[in-house]
MIRO-71524 format. One record per residue (C-alpha): residue in one letter; residue number from 1; x, y, z. Coordinates in Angstrom, 1 decimal. Example, Ala and Ser with C-alpha at 12.3 -4.5 7.8 and 13.67 -1.06 7.14 Angstrom:
REM residues 2
  resn  resi      xx      yy      zz
     A     1    12.3    -4.5     7.8
     S     2    13.7    -1.1     7.1
This chain:
REM residues 335
  resn  resi      xx      yy      zz
     M     1   -13.0    13.7    -9.6
     N     2    -9.0    14.6    -8.9
     Q     3    -7.5    17.6    -8.4
     M     4    -3.6    18.1    -8.6
     W     5    -1.5    21.0    -7.8
     N     6     2.8    21.5    -7.6
     A     7     5.2    23.8    -7.6
     N     8     8.9    22.8    -8.4
     I     9    12.2    25.4    -8.2
     Q    10    15.2    23.5   -11.0
     R    11    18.5    24.9   -10.8
     N    12    21.4    23.4   -12.3
     I    13    24.8    23.0   -10.2
     T    14    26.6    22.1   -13.0
     S    15    26.3    21.6   -16.9
     N    16    25.1    18.4   -16.0
     L    17    23.5    18.3   -13.0
     L    18    20.2    19.2   -12.4
     V    19    18.8    20.1    -9.0
     E    20    14.6    20.2    -7.8
     V    21    13.1    20.6    -5.5
     A    22     8.9    20.3    -5.5
     Y    23     5.8    19.8    -3.4
     V    24     2.6    18.0    -5.1
     G    25    -0.7    17.7    -3.7
     S    26    -3.6    16.1    -5.0
     R    27    -6.9    15.8    -3.6
     G    28    -9.5    12.9    -4.5
     E    29   -13.1    12.9    -4.7
     H    30   -16.0    10.7    -5.1
     I    31   -13.8     7.6    -4.6
     W    32   -15.1     4.3    -6.1
     N    33   -16.4     1.6    -3.0
     N    34   -18.5    -0.7    -2.2
     Y    35   -21.4     0.9    -0.3
     T    36   -24.1    -0.6     1.9
     R    37   -27.4     1.3     1.5
     N    38   -29.2    -0.7     4.2
     A    39   -27.0    -0.7     7.2
     T    40   -29.1    -0.1    10.6
     F    41   -29.2     3.2    11.8
     P    42   -26.5     3.5    14.6
     Q    43   -28.7     5.2    17.2
     Y    44   -30.2     2.2    17.5
     L    45   -27.5     0.5    18.7
     S    46   -28.5     1.4    22.4
     L    47   -30.8    -0.9    22.2
     G    48   -28.5    -3.5    22.6
     T    49   -29.6    -6.9    23.1
     Q    50   -33.0    -5.9    22.2
     L    51   -32.2    -5.8    18.8
     N    52   -31.4    -9.5    18.2
     A    53   -34.9   -10.0    19.8
     L    54   -37.9   -11.4    17.7
     V    55   -40.9    -9.1    16.8
     P    56   -43.7    -9.5    14.6
     N    57   -43.1    -9.2    10.9
     P    58   -44.9    -6.6     8.9
     F    59   -43.9    -8.2     5.3
     F    60   -45.5   -11.8     6.8
     G    61   -47.9   -13.0     3.9
     K    62   -46.1   -10.4     1.9
     I    63   -43.1   -11.6     0.9
     A    64   -43.4   -15.8     0.3
     T    65   -39.5   -16.4     0.6
     G    66   -36.0   -15.8     2.7
     S    67   -35.9   -14.4     6.4
     L    68   -38.4   -11.5     5.6
     S    69   -41.4   -14.5     4.8
     A    70   -41.5   -15.6     8.6
     A    71   -44.4   -15.0    11.1
     T    72   -41.1   -13.2    12.9
     V    73   -38.1   -11.1    12.2
     R    74   -34.9    -9.8    14.0
     Q    75   -35.5    -6.1    15.4
     G    76   -32.7    -4.7    14.1
     S    77   -33.9    -5.6    10.6
     L    78   -36.4    -3.5    10.8
     L    79   -34.5    -0.5    11.8
     V    80   -32.8     0.4     7.9
     P    81   -33.8     2.3     5.2
     Y    82   -35.3    -0.7     2.9
     P    83   -36.6    -2.8     5.7
     Q    84   -38.3    -4.6     2.8
     Y    85   -34.9    -6.2     2.0
     T    86   -32.0    -8.2     3.0
     G    87   -29.9    -5.9     2.2
     V    88   -29.6    -3.2    -1.0
     S    89   -25.7    -2.3    -1.8
     Q    90   -24.4    -0.2    -4.0
     I    91   -21.3    -0.6    -6.3
     R    92   -18.9     1.1    -6.6
     G    93   -20.6     4.1    -4.8
     S    94   -19.0     7.8    -5.4
     V    95   -18.8     8.3    -1.3
     G    96   -15.1     8.5    -0.3
     D    97   -12.2    11.4    -0.6
     S    98    -8.5    11.8     0.1
     V    99    -5.7    14.4     0.3
     Y   100    -2.0    13.9    -0.9
     H   101     1.0    16.6     0.1
     G   102     4.2    15.3    -1.2
     F   103     8.0    16.6    -0.9
     T   104    10.9    15.8    -3.5
     L   105    14.4    16.5    -3.3
     R   106    16.1    15.2    -6.8
     A   107    19.0    15.5    -8.4
     E   108    19.8    14.1   -11.7
     R   109    22.9    13.6   -14.1
     S   110    22.4    14.3   -17.4
     F   111    24.7    11.7   -19.4
     S   112    28.5    12.7   -19.6
     H   113    31.5    10.9   -20.0
     G   114    29.6     6.9   -19.6
     L   115    27.5     7.9   -16.4
     L   116    24.1     9.2   -16.1
     F   117    22.0     8.3   -12.8
     Q   118    19.0     9.8   -10.8
     S   119    18.3    10.2    -7.2
     S   120    14.8    10.9    -5.7
     Y   121    14.1    11.4    -2.3
     T   122    10.1    12.0    -1.4
     A   123     8.2    12.5     2.1
     A   124     4.7    12.3     1.9
     K   125     0.7    11.6     3.6
     L   126    -2.1    10.0     1.7
     I   127    -5.3    10.2     3.9
     D   128    -8.9     9.2     2.7
     N   129   -11.5     7.3     4.2
     V   130   -12.1     4.4     1.7
     N   131    -9.0     2.4     0.8
     E   132    -8.7     3.8    -3.1
     R   133    -6.9     0.0    -3.8
     F   134    -9.8    -1.9    -2.1
     V   135   -12.9    -1.7    -4.6
     G   136   -13.8    -4.7    -4.3
     G   137   -15.2    -4.9    -0.8
     T   138   -16.3    -2.0     2.6
     N   139   -13.3    -0.9     4.2
     Y   140   -15.8     1.3     6.5
     I   141   -17.4     1.0    10.0
     N   142   -20.1     3.2    10.0
     P   143   -21.8     4.3     6.4
     Y   144   -23.7     6.8     7.8
     D   145   -20.4     8.8     9.0
     L   146   -17.3     8.0     6.7
     S   147   -15.4    10.4     8.9
     R   148   -15.5     7.9    11.7
     S   149   -12.8     6.3     8.7
     R   150   -11.1     9.1     8.0
     S   151    -7.0     8.4     8.2
     I   152    -4.0     7.5     7.3
     S   153    -4.2     5.0     4.1
     A   154    -3.6     1.5     3.9
     A   155    -1.8     2.5     0.8
     D   156     0.5     6.0     2.6
     V   157     4.4     5.3     2.3
     S   158     5.9     7.9     4.3
     Q   159     9.0     7.9     2.7
     R   160    10.4     6.6    -0.1
     W   161    14.3     6.7    -1.8
     V   162    14.8     5.7    -5.2
     S   163    18.1     6.0    -7.4
     S   164    18.9     4.6   -10.8
     F   165    21.9     4.5   -13.1
     V   166    23.2     3.8   -16.3
     Y   167    26.9     3.6   -16.6
     E   168    29.2     2.3   -19.7
     L   169    32.6     1.2   -18.1
     P   170    35.4     3.4   -19.7
     F   171    37.2     0.6   -21.7
     G   172    36.9    -0.7   -25.2
     H   173    37.4     2.0   -29.0
     G   174    36.6     5.3   -28.2
     K   175    37.4     4.9   -24.6
     Q   176    39.2     6.0   -21.9
     F   177    41.0     2.7   -21.5
     L   178    42.2    -0.1   -23.2
     S   179    40.8     0.9   -26.8
     H   180    42.9    -1.7   -29.1
     G   181    43.9    -5.0   -29.2
     I   182    42.6    -8.2   -27.2
     G   183    41.9    -5.9   -23.9
     S   184    39.4    -3.9   -25.8
     W   185    37.6    -7.3   -27.1
     I   186    37.6    -8.9   -24.0
     L   187    36.4    -5.5   -21.7
     G   188    35.2    -3.7   -23.5
     N   189    31.6    -2.3   -24.7
     W   190    30.2    -3.3   -21.3
     Q   191    28.0    -1.3   -19.8
     A   192    25.4    -1.3   -16.0
     S   193    22.4    -0.1   -15.1
     G   194    20.8    -0.7   -11.7
     I   195    17.8     0.5    -9.8
     F   196    18.3     0.7    -5.9
     T   197    15.0     1.4    -3.7
     M   198    14.2     2.3    -0.2
     Q   199    10.9     2.8     1.8
     T   200     8.7     2.7     5.0
     G   201     6.1     0.4     5.3
     T   202     2.2     0.8     4.8
     P   203     0.4     1.3     7.9
     I   204    -1.1    -1.4    10.4
     S   205    -4.4    -1.8    10.3
     I   206    -6.1    -3.8    13.5
     G   207    -8.7    -6.6    12.5
     A   208   -10.9    -6.9    15.3
     S   209   -14.0    -9.0    16.5
     C   210   -17.4    -7.3    16.0
     N   211   -20.1    -8.4    17.9
     F   212   -23.7    -7.0    16.5
     P   213   -26.0    -8.8    17.1
     G   214   -29.4    -8.6    15.3
     V   215   -27.5    -5.6    13.1
     S   216   -26.4    -5.6     9.9
     G   217   -24.0    -3.1     8.0
     L   218   -22.1    -2.1    10.5
     G   219   -18.2    -2.8    11.7
     C   220   -15.8    -1.9    14.3
     Y   221   -12.2    -0.7    15.0
     A   222   -10.3    -2.0    17.9
     N   223   -10.7    -0.1    20.9
     R   224    -6.5     1.0    22.2
     S   225    -5.8     1.7    25.9
     G   226    -2.2     3.1    25.1
     D   227     0.9     3.6    22.3
     G   228     1.6     0.6    20.1
     N   229     4.7     0.8    19.4
     L   230     7.3    -0.9    21.4
     P   231    10.5     0.8    23.2
     S   232    13.4     1.1    21.3
     G   233    14.9    -2.5    21.1
     Q   234    12.0    -3.9    22.0
     Q   235    10.5    -5.1    18.8
     N   236    11.5    -8.0    17.4
     L   237    10.3   -11.0    14.7
     D   238     8.1   -12.3    17.4
     H   239     6.6    -8.8    19.0
     W   240     6.4    -6.2    16.0
     F   241     4.1    -4.0    18.2
     D   242     2.5    -4.0    21.8
     T   243    -0.7    -6.0    21.8
     S   244    -1.7    -5.5    24.7
     V   245    -3.5    -2.1    24.4
     Y   246    -5.6    -3.6    21.9
     T   247    -8.6    -5.7    22.8
     N   248   -12.5    -6.4    20.9
     P   249   -14.7    -3.1    21.3
     A   250   -17.5    -4.1    23.6
     Q   251   -21.2    -5.2    22.9
     Y   252   -22.6    -2.6    20.3
     S   253   -19.6    -0.8    20.6
     F   254   -17.7     0.8    17.1
     G   255   -14.2     0.7    19.1
     N   256   -12.0     3.9    19.8
     A   257    -8.8     3.0    17.1
     S   258    -8.8     3.8    13.5
     R   259    -9.2     2.5    10.3
     T   260    -5.7     2.3    10.1
     E   261    -2.7     2.9    12.7
     P   262    -1.0     6.4    11.8
     D   263     2.0     5.6    13.7
     L   264     2.2     2.5    14.0
     R   265     3.8     0.3    10.8
     N   266     4.4    -2.7     8.7
     P   267     8.7    -3.3     8.2
     G   268     9.9    -1.5     5.2
     S   269    11.7    -2.8     2.0
     I   270    15.1    -2.8     0.6
     T   271    15.6    -3.6    -2.8
     F   272    18.8    -3.4    -5.7
     D   273    17.9    -4.4    -9.3
     S   274    21.1    -4.1   -11.8
     V   275    21.6    -5.4   -15.5
     L   276    25.4    -5.8   -16.8
     S   277    25.3    -6.4   -20.5
     R   278    27.7    -6.0   -22.9
     W   279    27.3    -6.1   -27.6
     Q   280    30.2    -7.5   -29.3
     P   281    30.1    -6.6   -33.4
     I   282    31.4    -9.6   -35.2
     K   283    30.6    -8.4   -38.9
     E   284    29.1    -5.3   -40.2
     R   285    25.7    -6.7   -39.9
     M   286    26.0    -9.0   -36.8
     R   287    26.6    -8.3   -33.7
     L   288    25.9   -10.8   -30.2
     Q   289    25.0    -9.1   -26.4
     F   290    25.5   -11.0   -23.7
     R   291    22.8    -9.9   -20.8
     A   292    22.8   -10.5   -16.6
     E   293    19.8    -9.7   -14.8
     M   294    20.5    -9.6   -11.2
     Y   295    17.0    -8.7    -8.6
     D   296    18.1    -8.6    -5.3
     L   297    21.4    -8.8    -5.8
     P   298    22.1    -8.3    -2.1
     N   299    19.7   -11.0    -1.1
     H   300    18.6    -9.0     1.3
     P   301    15.6   -10.2     4.1
     N   302    12.4    -8.2     3.4
     L   303    10.2    -9.0     6.0
     G   304     6.2    -9.9     5.9
     A   305     3.2    -7.8     7.4
     P   306     2.8    -8.6    11.2
     S   307    -0.6   -11.6    11.5
     T   308    -3.2    -8.0    13.4
     G   309    -6.0    -9.9    14.4
     I   310    -6.9    -9.5    17.3
     T   311    -8.3   -13.1    18.2
     S   312    -5.0   -15.2    15.9
     S   313    -2.8   -17.3    18.0
     T   314     0.3   -15.1    16.0
     F   315    -1.2   -12.1    16.9
     G   316     1.8    -9.1    16.8
     Q   317     4.5   -11.6    15.3
     I   318     6.4   -11.9    11.7
     T   319     5.8   -15.3    10.1
     S   320     7.2   -14.6     6.6
     K   321    10.3   -12.8     5.1
     S   322    11.6   -12.6     2.3
     N   323    15.2   -13.4     0.3
     S   324    14.4   -13.1    -3.6
     R   325    17.7   -12.9    -5.4
     S   326    17.2   -13.7    -9.1
     I   327    20.2   -13.7   -11.7
     T   328    18.9   -14.5   -15.1
     M   329    21.4   -15.0   -17.8
     A   330    21.3   -14.9   -21.8
     L   331    22.7   -14.4   -25.2
     R   332    21.3   -12.1   -28.1
     L   333    22.3   -12.5   -31.8
     E   334    21.3    -9.7   -34.3
     F   335    21.5    -9.7   -37.7
C-alpha cells in the first residue's frame, strides 16, 4: 500500500516562464521482501557455542532424510519456530515499510522564439527497513525485529538536478537569420536538444562477515568505531572512506553499524546527452532527416562504487570508472 501527499505553489514570472516550489511525501507499507520464517530466536544467542553443540534429535526415526534424520542435531536448529523443517521462507512477504520526503524547485519555459527548457532540483530522503528494489532475497539481519534494519535506503539519492532543452536554431525559412538563399538551405531547419543530469551517490553498505555457528536465518552488520568519512582532501580512488573504523562483529553478535551508512556515499554522477537534427524538404511529399545522437558528450568520468567487503583486499577502493561517450549518426528519408 502506498500513501502519497504533496503541496506545491506555482507562479508565472513572465508570460512563458513558470516557477514551482513543491513538497512530495509518500509512505509505503507491506513492501514485498523474501522473509525467513524459521530463524533462530535471537534471545538464544547468549548460549554462544552451545548452539553449535550436538544434542539428541527429537525427530530421529520420524524424519527419514536430510540433516534431521540423524540421531543428533545442532542445538541451534531446534531453537526455531518450526524445528521439524530445515528452512521455512515466505516469498515476497509483506513485511517492509518506507517513508519519503522530497523538496523540488522547478522552472519551465514554454516554447517561445524556438526555445523550450525545463530545470528541476530535488532534495530528498528515503528511509526503509527493507530495500524496495531487493525482492530476490533478504537484506535484514533479524526477521523478528526489522527496526534494527531501518536506515537511509540503499536507493536514496539525496540531491538531483535535471535540466532539458529543445532549441530550434534561428536560421532558415521563416526564421530571424538567413531566411533565403543557399545559407538558408545549408543552415536552416536545425534543432538541438539535450538533457543534463547531476546527482549525489547512494549510501554505502558495509559488508561484514557474520560468525553464527549453529544459527540459521540471522545476519549482521559491521562494527563501527567512528566516522567513516575522510578529512577533506584525503579521499581518493584508493581510499574512498576510512576503512580503519570498520571491523567484523564478534561471534554471535549483530554488530553496531546500520544497514547503510547515512553519511557515507558512493560517487555521484554527471551526464549530458544531446541530439542534433535537421529536416530538409526535397519535394512536396519527401524530406530527408539527419540526426546525430550524442550520449555522455563531455565524456565525464563517472566513478564506480568502492569495494565494501571488510575481508576484501580492495576494501575501500574504487577500481572502475566509465567514460562512455557514444555518437550515432543517421539519415532518414520520408516520402
